[in-house]
Each structure stands twice: as structure tokens, then as C-alpha cells.
C-alpha positions as CSV (number, residue, x, y, z in Angstrom):
1,M,0.1,0.1,-0.1
2,R,3.0,2.4,0.8
3,T,4.6,1.8,-2.6
4,T,1.3,2.5,-4.3
5,L,0.6,5.5,-2.6
6,T,4.4,6.8,-3.2
7,I,4.1,6.1,-7.0
8,L,0.7,7.8,-7.2
9,A,2.2,10.8,-5.6
10,L,5.2,10.8,-7.6
11,F,3.0,10.6,-10.7
12,A,0.9,13.4,-9.6
13,I,4.1,15.7,-9.0
14,T,5.0,14.9,-12.6
15,L,1.6,16.1,-13.8
16,L,1.5,19.3,-11.8
17,H,5.0,20.2,-13.0
18,A,3.9,19.5,-16.7
19,Q,1.2,22.2,-16.7
20,A,3.2,25.1,-17.1
21,P,4.6,25.4,-20.6
22,A,7.2,28.1,-20.9
23,L,5.4,29.7,-23.6
24,I,3.1,32.7,-24.1
25,P,0.3,33.2,-26.9
26,Y,0.7,36.4,-28.7
27,Q,-1.9,37.4,-31.5
28,A,-2.0,40.6,-33.5
29,I,-3.4,42.0,-36.7
30,V,-0.6,43.6,-39.0
31,R,-1.6,46.6,-40.9
32,D,0.4,48.9,-43.4
33,E,1.2,52.5,-43.4
34,A,-2.6,53.5,-44.5
35,G,-4.2,51.1,-41.9
36,Q,-4.9,48.3,-44.2
37,A,-4.5,44.9,-42.9
38,L,-1.7,43.1,-44.2
39,A,-3.5,40.0,-45.8
40,N,-1.8,36.8,-46.6
41,S,1.9,38.0,-46.1
42,V,5.0,36.7,-44.6
43,L,7.3,38.7,-42.6
44,N,9.4,39.0,-39.5
45,A,8.2,40.0,-36.1
46,R,10.7,40.5,-33.4
47,F,9.6,40.4,-29.6
48,T,11.5,41.8,-26.6
49,I,10.8,41.6,-22.9
50,H,11.7,44.6,-20.9
51,N,12.1,44.7,-17.2
52,E,10.4,47.3,-14.9
53,S,9.1,49.6,-17.6
54,A,8.3,49.8,-21.2
55,T,11.9,51.2,-21.9
56,G,13.6,49.1,-19.4
57,T,16.5,46.6,-19.7
58,S,15.8,44.0,-22.3
59,V,15.7,40.6,-20.6
60,W,14.6,38.4,-23.6
61,Q,14.1,38.8,-27.2
62,E,13.0,36.6,-30.2
63,L,12.8,37.1,-33.8
64,Q,10.1,34.9,-35.6
65,P,8.8,34.8,-39.2
66,V,5.0,35.2,-39.1
67,S,2.3,34.5,-41.6
68,T,-0.9,36.7,-41.8
69,S,-4.4,35.5,-42.7
70,A,-6.8,36.9,-44.9
71,L,-7.6,39.4,-42.3
72,G,-4.0,40.3,-41.4
73,L,-4.0,38.2,-38.4
74,F,-1.0,36.2,-37.1
75,T,-0.5,33.9,-34.1
76,V,2.8,32.9,-32.3
77,Q,4.0,31.4,-29.2
78,L,6.6,33.7,-27.5
79,G,9.4,31.3,-26.4
80,S,9.0,28.7,-29.0
81,V,12.4,30.1,-30.8
82,T,14.2,31.5,-27.7
83,P,13.3,29.8,-24.3
84,L,11.7,32.1,-21.7
85,T,13.4,30.0,-18.7
86,G,15.9,32.9,-18.4
87,V,13.5,35.6,-17.5
88,N,13.2,36.2,-13.9
89,W,9.5,36.6,-13.6
90,A,9.4,37.0,-9.8
91,N,11.8,40.3,-10.1
92,G,9.6,43.3,-11.0
93,S,7.1,44.1,-13.9
94,K,7.6,43.0,-17.4
95,F,6.7,44.8,-20.7
96,V,6.7,43.0,-24.2
97,Q,7.6,45.2,-27.3
98,V,6.4,44.2,-30.6
99,E,8.4,45.3,-33.9
100,V,7.3,44.1,-37.4
101,D,9.4,44.3,-40.5
102,L,7.2,45.5,-43.5
103,G,10.4,45.3,-45.8
104,N,12.0,48.5,-44.9
105,G,13.3,47.7,-41.5
106,F,11.6,47.0,-38.0
107,V,8.6,49.2,-37.0
108,D,7.6,49.6,-33.4
109,V,4.3,48.4,-33.3
110,G,3.9,49.2,-29.4
111,T,4.8,48.0,-25.9
112,Q,2.4,46.4,-23.5
113,Q,2.8,45.3,-19.7
114,L,2.4,41.5,-19.1
115,L,-0.2,40.8,-16.6
116,S,-1.5,37.7,-14.6
117,V,-1.1,34.6,-17.1
118,P,2.5,34.8,-18.1
119,Y,3.6,35.1,-14.4
120,A,2.2,31.6,-13.8
121,L,5.6,30.5,-15.4
122,H,7.1,31.5,-11.9
123,A,5.3,28.3,-10.5
124,G,7.4,26.0,-12.4
125,S,10.2,27.0,-9.8
126,V,8.3,25.7,-6.8
127,N,9.8,22.9,-4.8
128,L,8.1,19.7,-5.0
129,S,9.4,16.6,-3.3
130,I,8.6,13.6,-1.4
131,S,10.6,12.5,1.9
132,A,12.8,9.7,1.7
133,A,10.2,7.5,3.8
134,G,7.7,8.5,1.1
135,D,5.3,9.9,3.6
136,S,5.5,13.6,3.3
137,L,5.1,15.8,0.4
138,F,7.0,19.0,0.6
139,I,5.9,22.0,-1.3
140,G,7.8,25.1,-1.6
141,E,9.8,26.3,1.3
142,N,9.0,24.7,4.6
143,N,5.7,23.7,3.8
144,F,4.5,20.0,3.8
145,V,1.5,17.7,3.5
146,I,1.5,14.6,5.3
147,I,0.1,11.5,3.4
148,P,-2.6,10.0,5.1
149,G,-2.3,6.3,6.2
150,I,1.6,6.1,5.7
151,S,3.0,9.1,7.7
152,D,5.0,8.5,10.8
153,V,2.4,10.8,12.6
154,N,-0.2,8.3,12.0
155,G,1.5,5.7,14.1
156,N,2.4,3.4,11.0
């Protein structure tokens, strides 16, 4: 029984860790200088994450080729070219700057503060472990859950 519960706990930890992909979805419509959607085009987009402010220090950058739809829409996953694992999400506000190359060099499309969901990436750094005896699940710093039925405090 103890072995079965230990295996189930290890399996649960694996699932918990796997739920935070280090990618951020991004979607936008590209428009030309006249404000018309740039339909069915392939171009380069550059994404930069700045620390603390819209003009703060660059902490991450990647270049991606994007293909627009008939409406000028493109969708990318930030972090699919250059991993986001080096960004310290726990330290300060983060801002994403988007630039698009329409053929004459990159044009700054704007910078927006990242809120809520991308900060879930920080959850991937939480310590999850099981005690050597397999009777306690440790979560974070000095927090633990006693596994019912097999922990020493249960008298087993």
C-alpha cells in the first residue's frame, strides 16, 4: 500500500510540473502605413521583454517569421524560438515590445505590460518533493503535506 501511494504521489507531481509550458500566446493584426490589414503576407516579427518599464532593460528577445491570414491576423507562441526560462518572472514588472519588418526595417508596433497569466511561469520553480520515507509531500519552502495512512505521525 505504501509503495502504491508513493508511486501515485510521484505521478501527481509529474503532472503538476507539466502544466506550466514556458510559452506565451500572442496574436495581432498587422496593418500597413495606410491602416489596411496586411493580408496573406509573410514577414518577420521581433518580440522583446523589458524589465520594470516599457523602456527598461531587455531581458529576453526573439525573432519569428509570421504568416498573416486573409484578415492580416497572425498567431505566435513567444518562447518557441528562444526559451523564456532565463526571465526572472519574480523580479519586477515585465513589458513586451512588438516590432514588425514590413520590408524597410523594423517598425515599433507598441509595448504592453504583461499581466497575470505569464507570471504563472514562476510556478514552475516551486520545490515539490517527497520525503525519503515516502510519507510527506514537500511543497515550496518549509511547507509539507502528510500523506494520510502512511506518515509516521499516523502511527504507522
